[in-house]
N, C-alpha and C positions, 0 to 999 in steps of 0.2 A: 137879516140882510134882504134887500129888495129883489123880488123875482122880476127879471128882465123880459121884456117882450122882444119878439123878433124885430120889430121895427126899431126899437131902442138900441138893440145890438147893431143893427144894420147902420144906424146914424151915428154911433159912438165912435169918436176918433180915438184908437187905441195905440197910435204910433208913438205916444209919449211927447214930451216936451224935447225938442231938438237941443242937443249937447254941442256947445262950440268946441272946436278943435283947432288950436293954432298950429299953422303950417309954416314955419319960417322959410323952408325951402322954396315955398311958393309965394313968399311975401303976403301972406294973408291968412284966412282961416275958412273952414267949412263947417257944417253942422252934421250930426250924426243922429238918426233916429232908429227906433226899433224896426226890425224886418217884419214884413207880413210873413204869415205861415208858408206860403208856397215858396218865398224867397229862402227862408231858413232851410227848408225841406231840400231845395236845390243846391244850397251851399254845402249842407251835410252830405248830400248823395254825390256831388262832384268830388269833394275832398275824400270821402270814403272810398270812392271808385279808384282815385289815385293810389290810395294806401294799398288796396287790393293788388293794383298792377305793380306795385313796388316803385312807382314813380315818386318824383319829389312833389308832394302834395302842395307846397307853398308856390308852385310855379305861377298860379294865377289866383290862388286863393285870397291873398290880400287885396288884390285889385277886385276880385269878385265881391268880397265883403264891402269894399269901398263902393263899388257900383250899387249894391243893394241898400247901403245905409246912409250915404252922403245926401244931404239935402240943403236947401236954403234955410233962412231963419223961420220961415212959415211952415216948414216941413215938406215942401215940394222937392221931389227927387231931382238931383242934378244930372244924373246919367241914365242912359238907357242901354239896352243890350249890345247895340252897335259900338258903344264906347269902350268895351272891355279890352280890345287890342291896344289902343293908345294909352288907356289908363294903366294896363299893365307894364307899359314902358316907361312909366313915370318913376321918380326917385324912390328908391327903396325905404329911405328913413321917413319921407313924407307919408307913404302907405303904411309903414309901421304905426306912425302916430294915429292914423284913422283906425287901424287894426286894433290897437290897444283899447281905444274907447269903444268901438263898435263891439268888441267882445264883451266889454263890461255891460254896455246898454243892452246887449241881447242875450245875456246869460250864458255866453259860451265860455265854458268853465276851463281851469287849469289843465284838466286831464286832456281835453281836446287840443288845446294849444300846445301841450307838451307832446303829443302824438304828432302834430304838425312839424314841430321843431325837430323831433328825433328823426322823423321820416326825411326832412329836408337835408339833415346831415348825412344820413346813410343810404338815402335813395339814390339808386343809380340807373333807374329805368328811363323811359322815354321822356320824363319831365325834366332831366337834368340838362344842362347847357343853356345857351342864351336863346332868346326868342327872336 
């Protein structure tokens, strides 16, 4: 296997080929790519903080994952941090479509998703209720 230089690593695009996701609820499609390390860490941290508080971790976890992974066909991010509030208010079934593909593309396993679903059913903390 080839030993990579610092510059080769810096220049290498490792977000992968964007994967199209049809969103009939929005009459179109988006693309999903791999998260950067800091985004995955942030998503993991925010969802695990919710679990510790006993809150519903899915309150914004699907929207946050969409925020970090949705892109155009060239891999350019569609959303920025300021988009989370309105994105979280979008149709749940559309966000679920993105979430499913984003989990697969980013190696978010069944155990993590099962924990999210378990807590979303049983959580009664600050995360419950509407936004």
